[in-house]
N, CA, C and O atoms as a Tinker XYZ file with bonds, in Angstrom:
   232  protein
     1  N      0.914000   -1.137000    0.018000    73     2
     2  CA     0.136000    0.096000    0.055000    64     1     3
     3  C      0.863000    1.297000   -0.024000    63     2     4     5
     4  O      0.728000    2.093000   -0.953000    81     3
     5  N      1.644000    1.454000    0.940000    73     3     6
     6  CA     2.719000    2.553000    1.022000    64     5     7
     7  C      4.051000    2.071000    0.565000    63     6     8     9
     8  O      4.307000    0.868000    0.599000    81     7
     9  N      4.883000    2.920000    0.152000    73     7    10
    10  CA     6.136000    2.560000   -0.426000    64     9    11
    11  C      7.023000    1.854000    0.428000    63    10    12    13
    12  O      7.825000    1.033000   -0.018000    81    11
    13  N      6.895000    2.194000    1.908000    73    11    14
    14  CA     7.734000    1.495000    2.885000    64    13    15
    15  C      7.148000    0.186000    3.337000    63    14    16    17
    16  O      7.814000   -0.573000    4.040000    81    15
    17  N      5.994000   -0.086000    2.980000    73    15    18
    18  CA     5.337000   -1.339000    3.532000    64    17    19
    19  C      4.193000   -0.981000    4.472000    63    18    20    21
    20  O      3.907000    0.178000    4.774000    81    19
    21  N      3.478000   -2.220000    4.971000    73    19    22
    22  CA     2.391000   -1.829000    5.812000    64    21    23
    23  C      2.929000   -1.622000    7.107000    63    22    24    25
    24  O      2.257000   -0.897000    7.841000    81    23
    25  N      4.183000   -2.175000    7.644000    73    23    26
    26  CA     4.554000   -1.769000    8.888000    64    25    27
    27  C      4.951000   -0.283000    9.014000    63    26    28    29
    28  O      4.671000    0.336000   10.040000    81    27
    29  N      5.612000    0.307000    7.964000    73    27    30
    30  CA     5.841000    1.629000    7.888000    64    29    31
    31  C      4.448000    2.416000    8.139000    63    30    32    33
    32  O      4.306000    3.188000    9.087000    81    31
    33  N      3.560000    2.174000    7.309000    73    31    34
    34  CA     2.333000    2.708000    7.326000    64    33    35
    35  C      1.544000    2.737000    8.706000    63    34    36    37
    36  O      0.962000    3.720000    9.166000    81    35
    37  N      1.627000    1.557000    9.242000    73    35    38
    38  CA     1.063000    1.581000   10.573000    64    37    39
    39  C      1.769000    2.200000   11.611000    63    38    40    41
    40  O      1.094000    2.641000   12.540000    81    39
    41  N      3.063000    2.336000   11.652000    73    39    42
    42  CA     3.958000    3.227000   12.627000    64    41    43
    43  C      3.671000    4.609000   12.336000    63    42    44    45
    44  O      3.680000    5.369000   13.305000    81    43
    45  N      3.410000    5.106000   11.160000    73    43    46
    46  CA     3.160000    6.520000   10.834000    64    45    47
    47  C      1.610000    6.811000   11.239000    63    46    48    49
    48  O      1.297000    7.945000   11.603000    81    47
    49  N      0.782000    5.916000   11.179000    73    47    50
    50  CA    -0.504000    6.198000   11.700000    64    49    51
    51  C     -0.522000    6.214000   13.246000    63    50    52    53
    52  O     -1.290000    7.009000   13.788000    81    51
    53  N      0.192000    5.473000   13.943000    73    51    54
    54  CA     0.322000    5.475000   15.380000    64    53    55
    55  C      0.971000    6.779000   15.750000    63    54    56    57
    56  O      0.484000    7.365000   16.717000    81    55
    57  N      2.038000    7.349000   15.107000    73    55    58
    58  CA     2.889000    8.494000   15.424000    64    57    59
    59  C      1.898000    9.627000   15.272000    63    58    60    61
    60  O      1.852000   10.534000   16.103000    81    59
    61  N      1.100000    9.581000   14.207000    73    59    62
    62  CA     0.232000   10.878000   14.075000    64    61    63
    63  C     -0.889000   10.771000   15.060000    63    62    64    65
    64  O     -1.313000   11.823000   15.539000    81    63
    65  N     -1.424000    9.632000   15.423000    73    63    66
    66  CA    -2.439000    9.573000   16.456000    64    65    67
    67  C     -1.955000   10.007000   17.850000    63    66    68    69
    68  O     -2.730000   10.339000   18.747000    81    67
    69  N     -0.684000    9.981000   17.960000    73    67    70
    70  CA    -0.034000   10.282000   19.198000    64    69    71
    71  C      0.380000   11.824000   19.285000    63    70    72    73
    72  O      0.609000   12.419000   20.338000    81    71
    73  N      0.437000   12.374000   17.994000    73    71    74
    74  CA     0.810000   13.675000   17.777000    64    73    75
    75  C     -0.193000   14.597000   17.212000    63    74    76    77
    76  O     -0.046000   14.994000   16.056000    81    75
    77  N     -1.255000   14.993000   17.963000    73    75    78
    78  CA    -2.438000   15.767000   17.484000    64    77    79
    79  C     -2.118000   17.022000   16.676000    63    78    80    81
    80  O     -2.697000   17.359000   15.643000    81    79
    81  N     -1.107000   17.679000   17.287000    73    79    82
    82  CA    -0.723000   19.070000   16.842000    64    81    83
    83  C     -0.171000   18.845000   15.284000    63    82    84    85
    84  O     -0.526000   19.588000   14.369000    81    83
    85  N      0.662000   17.823000   15.117000    73    83    86
    86  CA     1.229000   17.517000   13.764000    64    85    87
    87  C      0.233000   17.204000   12.815000    63    86    88    89
    88  O      0.188000   17.689000   11.684000    81    87
    89  N     -0.730000   16.220000   13.383000    73    87    90
    90  CA    -1.799000   15.776000   12.558000    64    89    91
    91  C     -2.746000   16.932000   12.040000    63    90    92    93
    92  O     -3.162000   16.959000   10.881000    81    91
    93  N     -3.028000   17.812000   12.924000    73    91    94
    94  CA    -3.824000   19.122000   12.593000    64    93    95
    95  C     -3.007000   19.957000   11.546000    63    94    96    97
    96  O     -3.598000   20.466000   10.594000    81    95
    97  N     -1.744000   20.094000   11.701000    73    95    98
    98  CA    -0.951000   20.875000   10.757000    64    97    99
    99  C     -0.932000   20.192000    9.503000    63    98   100   101
   100  O     -1.227000   20.838000    8.497000    81    99
   101  N     -0.626000   18.965000    9.408000    73    99   102
   102  CA    -0.697000   18.335000    8.137000    64   101   103
   103  C     -1.913000   18.330000    7.371000    63   102   104   105
   104  O     -1.948000   18.395000    6.142000    81   103
   105  N     -3.065000   18.238000    8.253000    73   103   106
   106  CA    -4.406000   18.201000    7.732000    64   105   107
   107  C     -4.690000   19.537000    6.976000    63   106   108   109
   108  O     -5.115000   19.551000    5.821000    81   107
   109  N     -4.419000   20.689000    7.729000    73   107   110
   110  CA    -4.524000   22.115000    7.267000    64   109   111
   111  C     -3.825000   22.256000    5.955000    63   110   112   113
   112  O     -4.356000   22.769000    4.970000    81   111
   113  N     -2.504000   21.735000    5.989000    73   111   114
   114  CA    -1.565000   22.054000    4.867000    64   113   115
   115  C     -2.298000   21.193000    3.667000    63   114   116   117
   116  O     -2.384000   21.713000    2.554000    81   115
   117  N     -2.789000   19.962000    3.885000    73   115   118
   118  CA    -3.238000   19.246000    2.748000    64   117   119
   119  C     -4.617000   19.906000    2.193000    63   118   120   121
   120  O     -4.835000   20.004000    0.985000    81   119
   121  N     -5.460000   20.316000    3.119000    73   119   122
   122  CA    -6.527000   21.010000    2.636000    64   121   123
   123  C     -6.280000   22.392000    1.877000    63   122   124   125
   124  O     -6.962000   22.760000    0.921000    81   123
   125  N     -5.303000   23.052000    2.379000    73   123   126
   126  CA    -4.803000   24.460000    1.655000    64   125   127
   127  C     -4.190000   24.018000    0.249000    63   126   128   129
   128  O     -4.318000   24.768000   -0.720000    81   127
   129  N     -3.539000   22.823000    0.145000    73   127   130
   130  CA    -2.956000   22.604000   -0.985000    64   129   131
   131  C     -4.149000   22.180000   -2.030000    63   130   132   133
   132  O     -4.108000   22.670000   -3.159000    81   131
   133  N     -5.102000   21.375000   -1.717000    73   131   134
   134  CA    -6.069000   21.039000   -2.454000    64   133   135
   135  C     -6.800000   22.239000   -3.028000    63   134   136   137
   136  O     -7.003000   22.333000   -4.239000    81   135
   137  N     -7.179000   23.121000   -2.185000    73   135   138
   138  CA    -7.960000   24.296000   -2.473000    64   137   139
   139  C     -7.268000   25.337000   -3.409000    63   138   140   141
   140  O     -7.847000   25.962000   -4.298000    81   139
   141  N     -5.999000   25.428000   -3.097000    73   139   142
   142  CA    -5.092000   26.312000   -3.945000    64   141   143
   143  C     -4.282000   25.834000   -5.186000    63   142   144   145
   144  O     -3.728000   26.637000   -5.937000    81   143
   145  N     -4.240000   24.424000   -5.371000    73   143   146
   146  CA    -3.432000   23.844000   -6.348000    64   145   147
   147  C     -4.376000   22.864000   -7.195000    63   146   148   149
   148  O     -4.142000   22.785000   -8.401000    81   147
   149  N     -5.278000   22.219000   -6.728000    73   147   150
   150  CA    -5.950000   21.137000   -7.554000    64   149   151
   151  C     -7.501000   21.298000   -7.484000    63   150   152   153
   152  O     -8.229000   20.355000   -7.794000    81   151
   153  N     -8.002000   22.503000   -7.074000    73   151   154
   154  CA    -9.507000   22.529000   -7.128000    64   153   155
   155  C     -9.990000   22.438000   -8.381000    63   154   156   157
   156  O     -9.191000   22.638000   -9.296000    81   155
   157  N    -11.304000   22.138000   -8.682000    73   155   158
   158  CA   -12.029000   22.014000   -9.834000    64   157   159
   159  C    -11.863000   23.616000  -10.335000    63   158   160   161
   160  O    -11.386000   23.738000  -11.463000    81   159
   161  N    -12.116000   24.529000   -9.806000    73   159   162
   162  CA   -12.166000   25.897000  -10.220000    64   161   163
   163  C    -10.769000   26.147000  -10.924000    63   162   164   165
   164  O    -10.722000   26.656000  -12.044000    81   163
   165  N     -9.637000   25.770000  -10.229000    73   163   166
   166  CA    -8.369000   26.147000  -10.878000    64   165   167
   167  C     -8.220000   25.304000  -12.037000    63   166   168   169
   168  O     -7.830000   25.783000  -13.102000    81   167
   169  N     -8.515000   24.032000  -11.902000    73   167   170
   170  CA    -8.327000   23.081000  -13.135000    64   169   171
   171  C     -9.240000   23.624000  -14.479000    63   170   172   173
   172  O     -8.827000   23.639000  -15.639000    81   171
   173  N    -10.358000   23.989000  -14.092000    73   171   174
   174  CA   -11.063000   24.362000  -15.187000    64   173   175
   175  C    -10.502000   25.781000  -15.778000    63   174   176   177
   176  O    -10.525000   25.975000  -16.993000    81   175
   177  N    -10.059000   26.642000  -14.986000    73   175   178
   178  CA    -9.392000   27.820000  -15.548000    64   177   179
   179  C     -8.041000   27.477000  -16.451000    63   178   180   181
   180  O     -7.684000   28.201000  -17.380000    81   179
   181  N     -7.479000   26.509000  -16.128000    73   179   182
   182  CA    -6.305000   25.913000  -16.808000    64   181   183
   183  C     -6.653000   25.450000  -18.133000    63   182   184   185
   184  O     -6.057000   25.761000  -19.165000    81   183
   185  N     -7.881000   24.515000  -18.020000    73   183   186
   186  CA    -8.237000   24.063000  -19.389000    64   185   187
   187  C     -8.867000   25.177000  -20.355000    63   186   188   189
   188  O     -8.670000   25.166000  -21.570000    81   187
   189  N     -9.568000   26.045000  -19.762000    73   187   190
   190  CA    -9.963000   27.273000  -20.626000    64   189   191
   191  C     -8.718000   27.996000  -21.116000    63   190   192   193
   192  O     -8.791000   28.412000  -22.272000    81   191
   193  N     -7.648000   28.211000  -20.487000    73   191   194
   194  CA    -6.412000   28.835000  -21.005000    64   193   195
   195  C     -5.926000   27.963000  -22.276000    63   194   196   197
   196  O     -5.508000   28.504000  -23.299000    81   195
   197  N     -6.013000   26.670000  -22.129000    73   195   198
   198  CA    -5.506000   25.864000  -23.297000    64   197   199
   199  C     -6.281000   25.901000  -24.571000    63   198   200   201
   200  O     -5.817000   25.940000  -25.710000    81   199
   201  N     -7.753000   25.881000  -24.141000    73   199   202
   202  CA    -8.761000   26.060000  -25.351000    64   201   203
   203  C     -8.574000   27.227000  -26.077000    63   202   204   205
   204  O     -8.536000   27.210000  -27.307000    81   203
   205  N     -8.421000   28.528000  -25.231000    73   203   206
   206  CA    -8.265000   29.849000  -25.799000    64   205   207
   207  C     -7.011000   29.782000  -26.652000    63   206   208   209
   208  O     -7.056000   30.277000  -27.778000    81   207
   209  N     -5.982000   29.255000  -26.247000    73   207   210
   210  CA    -4.709000   29.102000  -27.119000    64   209   211
   211  C     -4.925000   28.332000  -28.368000    63   210   212   213
   212  O     -4.385000   28.675000  -29.420000    81   211
   213  N     -5.781000   27.195000  -28.269000    73   211   214
   214  CA    -5.972000   26.431000  -29.332000    64   213   215
   215  C     -6.798000   27.254000  -30.443000    63   214   216   217
   216  O     -6.515000   27.222000  -31.640000    81   215
   217  N     -7.768000   27.934000  -29.933000    73   215   218
   218  CA    -8.688000   28.831000  -30.797000    64   217   219
   219  C     -7.811000   29.884000  -31.616000    63   218   220   221
   220  O     -7.965000   30.182000  -32.801000    81   219
   221  N     -6.883000   30.371000  -30.750000    73   219   222
   222  CA    -5.979000   31.433000  -31.579000    64   221   223
   223  C     -5.452000   31.053000  -32.687000    63   222   224   225
   224  O     -5.362000   31.796000  -33.665000    81   223
   225  N     -5.005000   29.735000  -32.650000    73   223   226
   226  CA    -4.135000   29.108000  -33.836000    64   225   227
   227  C     -5.039000   28.588000  -34.982000    63   226   228   229
   228  O     -4.506000   28.078000  -35.967000    81   227
   229  N     -6.494000   28.707000  -34.883000    73   227   230
   230  CA    -7.305000   28.246000  -35.819000    64   229   231
   231  C     -7.385000   29.473000  -36.820000    63   230   232
   232  O     -8.073000   29.395000  -37.837000    81   231
């Protein structure tokens, strides 16, 4: 499942469960990343730019 194997994955889960502040920070960072880098709004804007460039070449 994870590159390091199941034992590494379990160890990481236990570590995060015991370190609530780190878990909260990682969760916030992940949410910010999704909102700012891979949201559907941003993806659609990038697609529109590509389509506009294609239309310019027609």
